[in-house]
MDTraj code that builds the backbone (N, CA, C; nanometers):
import mdtraj as md
import numpy as np

residues = "MET ALA ILE VAL LYS SER LYS LEU LEU LYS GLN LEU SER LYS ASN TYR PRO ASN PHE LEU LYS LYS ASP LEU ASP LYS PHE ILE ASN ILE ILE LEU LYS GLU ILE LYS GLN SER ILE LYS ARG ASN GLU ARG VAL GLU LEU ARG GLY PHE GLY VAL PHE SER SER ASN THR GLN LYS ALA ARG ILE SER ARG ASN PRO LYS THR GLY GLU LYS VAL ASN THR PRO GLU LYS LYS THR ILE HIS PHE LYS MET ALA LYS ASP LEU PHE LYS LYS LEU ASN ASN GLU".split()
xyz = np.array([
    [0.0837, -0.1182, 0.0000],
    [0.0000, 0.0000, 0.0000],
    [0.0880, 0.1243, 0.0000],
    [0.0578, 0.2170, -0.0850],
    [0.1342, 0.3415, -0.0937],
    [0.0924, 0.4354, 0.0190],
    [0.1843, 0.5199, 0.0582],
    [0.1514, 0.6189, 0.1604],
    [0.1319, 0.7536, 0.0912],
    [0.0254, 0.8207, 0.1271],
    [-0.0023, 0.9531, 0.0715],
    [0.0355, 1.0573, 0.1752],
    [0.0481, 1.1804, 0.1292],
    [0.0961, 1.2857, 0.2165],
    [0.0058, 1.3046, 0.3390],
    [-0.1246, 1.2898, 0.3219],
    [-0.2166, 1.3083, 0.4351],
    [-0.1947, 1.2009, 0.5422],
    [-0.1688, 1.0764, 0.4992],
    [-0.1416, 0.9700, 0.5973],
    [-0.0079, 0.9918, 0.6661],
    [0.0896, 1.0402, 0.5916],
    [0.2199, 1.0717, 0.6504],
    [0.2040, 1.1810, 0.7555],
    [0.1233, 1.2813, 0.7242],
    [0.0981, 1.3911, 0.8173],
    [0.0289, 1.3400, 0.9436],
    [-0.0694, 1.2504, 0.9289],
    [-0.1378, 1.1925, 1.0456],
    [-0.0398, 1.1149, 1.1333],
    [0.0457, 1.0349, 1.0697],
    [0.1426, 0.9538, 1.1441],
    [0.2419, 1.0432, 1.2183],
    [0.2901, 1.1479, 1.1520],
    [0.3837, 1.2393, 1.2178],
    [0.3179, 1.3124, 1.3337],
    [0.1924, 1.3550, 1.3151],
    [0.1237, 1.4270, 1.4239],
    [0.0949, 1.3341, 1.5418],
    [0.0757, 1.2050, 1.5139],
    [0.0553, 1.1089, 1.6224],
    [0.1866, 1.0850, 1.6968],
    [0.2979, 1.0740, 1.6214],
    [0.4278, 1.0477, 1.6832],
    [0.4864, 1.1702, 1.7524],
    [0.4518, 1.2892, 1.7038],
    [0.5045, 1.4139, 1.7606],
    [0.3888, 1.5061, 1.7974],
    [0.3202, 1.4783, 1.9092],
    [0.2016, 1.5567, 1.9453],
    [0.2331, 1.7013, 1.9851],
    [0.3590, 1.7326, 2.0155],
    [0.3955, 1.8687, 2.0554],
    [0.3972, 1.9654, 1.9377],
    [0.4054, 1.9132, 1.8139],
    [0.4080, 1.9987, 1.6962],
    [0.2663, 2.0189, 1.6435],
    [0.2388, 2.1374, 1.5945],
    [0.1096, 2.1644, 1.5323],
    [0.1042, 2.0977, 1.3956],
    [-0.0171, 2.0570, 1.3552],
    [-0.0325, 1.9909, 1.2252],
    [0.0090, 2.0821, 1.1111],
    [-0.0229, 2.2113, 1.1222],
    [0.0120, 2.3039, 1.0135],
    [0.1632, 2.3195, 1.0004],
    [0.2348, 2.3103, 1.1129],
    [0.3815, 2.3185, 1.1080],
    [0.4404, 2.1927, 1.0438],
    [0.3852, 2.0773, 1.0792],
    [0.4317, 1.9522, 1.0189],
    [0.4023, 1.9507, 0.8690],
    [0.2872, 2.0039, 0.8292],
    [0.2516, 2.0120, 0.6875],
    [0.3503, 2.1013, 0.6119],
    [0.3847, 2.2147, 0.6715],
    [0.4839, 2.3041, 0.6100],
    [0.6189, 2.2340, 0.5970],
    [0.6557, 2.1605, 0.7001],
    [0.7824, 2.0876, 0.7026],
    [0.7873, 1.9851, 0.5890],
    [0.6809, 1.9073, 0.5736],
    [0.6741, 1.8072, 0.4669],
    [0.6824, 1.8749, 0.3306],
    [0.6072, 1.9840, 0.3129],
    [0.6065, 2.0556, 0.1852],
    [0.7435, 2.1128, 0.1511],
    [0.8131, 2.1653, 0.2506],
    [0.9471, 2.2216, 0.2285],
    [1.0436, 2.1119, 0.1843],
    [1.0397, 1.9984, 0.2523],
    [1.1306, 1.8881, 0.2177],
    [1.1041, 1.8384, 0.0757],
    [0.9781, 1.8140, 0.0428],
    [0.9440, 1.7647, -0.0908],
    [0.9796, 1.8668, -0.1988],
    [0.9564, 1.9949, -0.1695],
    [0.9889, 2.1003, -0.2653],
    [1.1393, 2.1061, -0.2915],
    [1.2187, 2.0941, -0.1858],
    [1.3650, 2.0980, -0.2005],
    [1.4157, 1.9769, -0.2793],
    [1.3573, 1.8608, -0.2547],
    [1.3972, 1.7415, -0.3301],
    [1.3652, 1.7612, -0.4781],
    [1.2446, 1.8108, -0.5079],
    [1.2041, 1.8343, -0.6475],
    [1.2968, 1.9337, -0.7159],
    [1.3260, 2.0446, -0.6481],
    [1.4110, 2.1481, -0.7086],
    [1.5532, 2.0979, -0.7313],
    [1.6049, 2.0195, -0.6391],
    [1.7404, 1.9660, -0.6541],
    [1.7485, 1.8701, -0.7720],
    [1.6497, 1.7833, -0.7853],
    [1.6490, 1.6892, -0.8974],
    [1.6342, 1.7652, -1.0286],
    [1.5544, 1.8722, -1.0279],
    [1.5363, 1.9539, -1.1483],
    [1.6694, 2.0184, -1.1915],
    [1.7541, 2.0524, -1.0924],
    [1.8854, 2.1123, -1.1214],
    [1.9920, 2.0075, -1.1495],
    [1.9499, 1.8810, -1.1677],
    [2.0403, 1.7678, -1.1928],
    [2.1353, 1.7420, -1.0763],
    [2.0916, 1.7732, -0.9558],
    [2.1714, 1.7445, -0.8374],
    [2.1232, 1.6137, -0.7746],
    [2.2121, 1.5470, -0.7063],
    [2.1818, 1.4235, -0.6360],
    [2.1244, 1.4576, -0.4990],
    [2.0227, 1.3848, -0.4553],
    [1.9657, 1.4042, -0.3217],
    [1.9889, 1.2765, -0.2432],
    [2.0680, 1.2869, -0.1379],
    [2.1011, 1.1692, -0.0574],
    [2.0376, 1.1825, 0.0800],
    [1.9551, 1.0854, 0.1159],
    [1.8953, 1.0789, 0.2489],
    [1.9578, 0.9582, 0.3175],
    [2.0498, 0.9829, 0.4085],
    [2.1259, 0.8755, 0.4730],
    [2.0330, 0.7745, 0.5377],
    [2.0601, 0.6489, 0.5135],
    [1.9796, 0.5418, 0.5698],
    [1.8526, 0.5136, 0.4911],
    [1.8222, 0.5959, 0.3900],
    [1.7024, 0.5759, 0.3096],
    [1.7366, 0.5487, 0.1644],
    [1.8080, 0.6421, 0.1009],
    [1.8465, 0.6212, -0.0379],
    [1.8897, 0.7489, -0.1072],
    [1.9134, 0.7359, -0.2375],
    [1.9614, 0.8471, -0.3194],
    [1.8680, 0.8664, -0.4388],
    [1.8262, 0.9903, -0.4602],
    [1.7482, 1.0269, -0.5777],
    [1.8407, 1.0990, -0.6743],
    [1.8336, 1.0645, -0.8014],
    [1.9105, 1.1360, -0.9034],
    [1.8299, 1.1361, -1.0321],
    [1.8702, 1.2222, -1.1252],
    [1.7974, 1.2270, -1.2528],
    [1.8836, 1.1669, -1.3634],
    [1.8201, 1.0935, -1.4518],
    [1.8851, 1.0356, -1.5689],
    [1.8230, 1.0973, -1.6929],
    [1.8996, 1.1044, -1.8005],
    [1.8469, 1.1540, -1.9260],
    [1.8372, 1.0387, -2.0235],
    [1.7178, 1.0147, -2.0737],
    [1.6989, 0.9131, -2.1769],
    [1.7156, 0.9806, -2.3118],
    [1.7980, 0.9215, -2.3972],
    [1.8232, 0.9787, -2.5284],
    [1.6987, 0.9701, -2.6159],
    [1.6913, 1.0594, -2.7140],
    [1.5826, 1.0537, -2.8115],
    [1.5993, 0.9271, -2.8937],
    [1.4884, 0.8637, -2.9281],
    [1.4983, 0.7394, -3.0039],
    [1.3730, 0.7205, -3.0879],
    [1.3817, 0.6243, -3.1748],
    [1.2658, 0.5877, -3.2551],
    [1.2078, 0.4611, -3.1926],
    [1.0845, 0.4718, -3.1447],
    [1.0192, 0.3571, -3.0824],
    [0.9018, 0.3135, -3.1694],
    [0.8318, 0.2139, -3.1230],
    [0.7241, 0.1568, -3.2031],
    [0.5947, 0.1569, -3.1215],
    [0.4857, 0.1974, -3.1845],
    [0.3541, 0.1909, -3.1224],
    [0.3110, 0.0438, -3.1223],
    [0.2918, -0.0177, -3.0028],
    [0.2612, -0.1607, -2.9996],
    [0.1256, -0.1963, -3.0613],
    [0.0340, -0.1014, -3.0615],
    [-0.0995, -0.1308, -3.1151],
    [-0.1003, -0.1325, -3.2679],
    [-0.0367, -0.0297, -3.3278],
    [-0.0397, -0.0188, -3.4737],
    [0.0878, -0.0672, -3.5403],
    [0.1982, -0.0693, -3.4663],
    [0.3250, -0.1120, -3.5233],
    [0.3997, -0.0008, -3.5948],
    [0.3427, 0.1197, -3.5993],
    [0.4101, 0.2291, -3.6698],
    [0.5228, 0.2868, -3.5844],
    [0.6234, 0.3433, -3.6507],
    [0.7367, 0.4027, -3.5819],
    [0.6966, 0.5403, -3.5285],
    [0.7446, 0.5692, -3.4065],
    [0.7128, 0.6950, -3.3403],
    [0.8423, 0.7564, -3.2891],
    [0.8583, 0.8863, -3.3101],
    [0.9743, 0.9576, -3.2575],
    [0.9514, 0.9850, -3.1097],
    [1.0405, 0.9377, -3.0245],
    [1.0325, 0.9646, -2.8813],
    [1.1416, 1.0652, -2.8486],
    [1.1048, 1.1839, -2.7985],
    [1.2054, 1.2868, -2.7696],
    [1.2878, 1.2532, -2.6450],
    [1.3969, 1.3257, -2.6272],
    [1.4800, 1.3098, -2.5087],
    [1.3985, 1.3496, -2.3863],
    [1.4140, 1.2751, -2.2765],
    [1.3404, 1.3085, -2.1550],
    [1.4212, 1.2709, -2.0322],
    [1.3859, 1.3335, -1.9207],
    [1.4529, 1.3063, -1.7943],
    [1.3670, 1.2134, -1.7105],
    [1.4329, 1.1234, -1.6386],
    [1.3645, 1.0322, -1.5479],
    [1.4321, 1.0408, -1.4113],
    [1.3614, 0.9965, -1.3097],
    [1.4165, 0.9957, -1.1745],
    [1.4633, 0.8543, -1.1419],
    [1.5829, 0.8461, -1.0876],
    [1.6403, 0.7174, -1.0478],
    [1.6523, 0.7173, -0.8956],
    [1.6111, 0.6072, -0.8323],
    [1.6217, 0.5937, -0.6878],
    [1.7055, 0.4706, -0.6560],
    [1.8058, 0.4886, -0.5723],
    [1.8859, 0.3754, -0.5270],
    [1.8717, 0.3667, -0.3758],
    [1.8277, 0.2501, -0.3313],
    [1.8021, 0.2264, -0.1901],
    [1.9332, 0.2169, -0.1119],
    [1.9312, 0.2678, 0.0116],
    [2.0469, 0.2567, 0.0996],
    [2.0604, 0.1132, 0.1500],
    [2.1831, 0.0740, 0.1826],
    [2.2079, -0.0616, 0.2308],
    [2.1306, -0.0908, 0.3597],
    [2.1199, 0.0086, 0.4482],
    [2.0466, -0.0093, 0.5740],
    [1.9013, -0.0430, 0.5475],
    [1.8384, 0.0302, 0.4568],
    [1.6988, 0.0063, 0.4231],
    [1.6827, -0.1298, 0.3569],
    [1.7760, -0.1658, 0.2690],
    [1.7725, -0.2968, 0.2026],
    [1.7765, -0.4091, 0.3059],
    [1.8646, -0.3948, 0.4048],
    [1.8770, -0.4968, 0.5087],
    [1.7501, -0.5071, 0.5922],
    [1.6898, -0.3936, 0.6253],
    [1.5661, -0.3955, 0.7039],
    [1.4525, -0.4585, 0.6269],
    [1.4445, -0.4302, 0.4972],
    [1.3374, -0.4882, 0.4145],
    [1.3525, -0.6387, 0.3987],
    [1.4765, -0.6845, 0.3964],
    [1.5026, -0.8264, 0.3752],
    [1.5372, -0.9015, 0.5029],
    [1.5104, -0.8397, 0.6178],
    [1.5315, -0.9023, 0.7488],
    [1.6714, -0.9600, 0.7663],
    [1.7707, -0.8848, 0.7283],
    [1.9096, -0.9290, 0.7444],
    [1.9720, -0.8663, 0.8665],
])
top = md.Topology()
chain = top.add_chain()
for i, resn in enumerate(residues, 1):
    res = top.add_residue(resn, chain, resSeq=i)
    for name in ("N", "CA", "C"):
        top.add_atom(name, md.element.get_by_symbol(name[0]), res)
traj = md.Trajectory(xyz[None], top)
């Protein structure tokens, strides 16, 4: 099950009752905004113990429409790459 921002906010407010919900919401928004802006600037974002976000560039290529079989020009585009930290990998795999 995926976690949405509202559930994350509820969990944080339950774990940290001394903080106001609006402050926690601002905190989450600031962190997500900074991650987005850094990736947009082609910078690496490393969260120790969690993982690394980076952007990759896919070259322009000629691909094929699977339904019709016709050739389609696919332009160059950026994608986000995530590499999990070793600590998180170990926790997920009970090592």
